[in-house]
C-alpha positions as CSV (number, residue, x, y, z in Angstrom):
1,M,11.6,-156.5,-26.3
2,I,11.8,-159.7,-28.5
3,M,12.5,-159.0,-32.3
4,S,12.2,-161.7,-34.8
5,M,12.9,-160.2,-38.2
6,T,13.5,-156.8,-39.4
7,V,10.7,-155.3,-41.1
8,I,11.3,-152.5,-43.9
9,V,8.3,-150.9,-45.6
10,P,8.0,-147.8,-47.9
11,I,6.2,-144.8,-46.9
12,T,3.2,-145.5,-48.8
13,E,2.2,-148.7,-46.7
14,M,1.6,-145.9,-43.9
15,R,-1.9,-145.5,-45.7
16,N,-2.9,-148.8,-44.2
17,T,-2.8,-148.0,-40.5
18,S,-4.0,-151.1,-39.2
19,K,-1.5,-153.2,-41.0
20,M,1.3,-150.9,-39.5
21,F,-0.2,-151.3,-36.1
22,E,-0.3,-155.0,-36.5
23,M,3.2,-155.1,-38.0
24,S,4.9,-152.6,-35.1
25,E,3.2,-154.5,-32.1
26,N,6.2,-156.7,-31.4
27,Q,8.9,-155.4,-33.3
28,P,10.0,-152.1,-34.9
29,V,9.1,-151.3,-38.5
30,F,11.5,-149.4,-40.4
31,I,10.0,-146.7,-43.1
32,T,11.8,-146.0,-46.1
33,K,11.1,-142.9,-48.2
34,N,12.6,-142.7,-51.8
35,G,14.5,-146.1,-50.8
36,Y,16.2,-144.4,-47.9
37,G,15.4,-145.2,-44.1
38,A,13.1,-142.4,-42.6
39,R,11.6,-143.4,-39.8
40,V,11.1,-146.3,-37.2
41,L,7.5,-147.3,-35.9
42,I,7.4,-149.0,-32.5
43,N,4.5,-149.7,-30.1
44,L,4.3,-147.3,-27.1
45,E,5.7,-150.0,-24.3
46,H,8.8,-150.6,-26.6
47,Y,9.3,-146.8,-26.9
48,N,9.1,-146.4,-23.1
49,K,11.6,-149.4,-22.4
50,V,14.1,-147.8,-24.8
51,K,13.6,-144.3,-23.2
52,D,14.1,-145.3,-19.9
53,I,17.3,-147.5,-21.1
54,L,18.4,-144.4,-22.7
55,L,17.8,-142.4,-19.5
56,D,19.5,-145.0,-17.1
57,L,22.7,-144.9,-19.5
58,E,23.0,-141.1,-19.5
59,L,22.4,-140.8,-15.7
60,E,25.4,-143.4,-15.6
61,R,27.3,-141.5,-18.0
62,R,27.1,-138.3,-16.0
63,Y,27.8,-140.1,-12.6
64,Q,31.1,-141.6,-14.2
65,V,32.1,-138.3,-15.4
66,S,31.3,-136.6,-12.0
67,E,33.3,-139.4,-10.3
68,S,36.3,-138.8,-12.5
69,D,36.1,-134.7,-12.0
70,D,36.2,-135.4,-8.3
71,R,32.7,-133.2,-8.3
72,N,30.5,-135.9,-6.2
73,I,30.2,-134.6,-2.6
74,D,28.2,-136.3,0.3
75,A,24.7,-135.6,0.9
76,K,25.0,-134.0,4.0
77,E,27.6,-131.5,2.7
78,F,25.3,-130.8,-0.4
79,I,22.5,-129.8,1.8
80,Q,24.7,-127.8,4.0
81,K,25.9,-125.8,1.0
82,L,22.2,-125.2,0.1
83,M,21.4,-123.8,3.4
84,N,24.4,-121.5,3.4
85,E,23.6,-120.0,0.1
């Protein structure tokens, strides 16, 4: 995701949907309401990339926690436990 400059627009700009789509094609558009940050508009491809990165980070975090809690077990042992239940 290549971003050049930060784009901040008031919510009233949302009326011009074509302009908003164009502005958010290659970079996020920060939308303000009453002078305060309210939303971020990004295209679907960038959203999916961000979502995937966050998922990977969460999975890595959970793995690290399970490693430190000694909760990881061998796959064969896991399947054996499932079959015995």
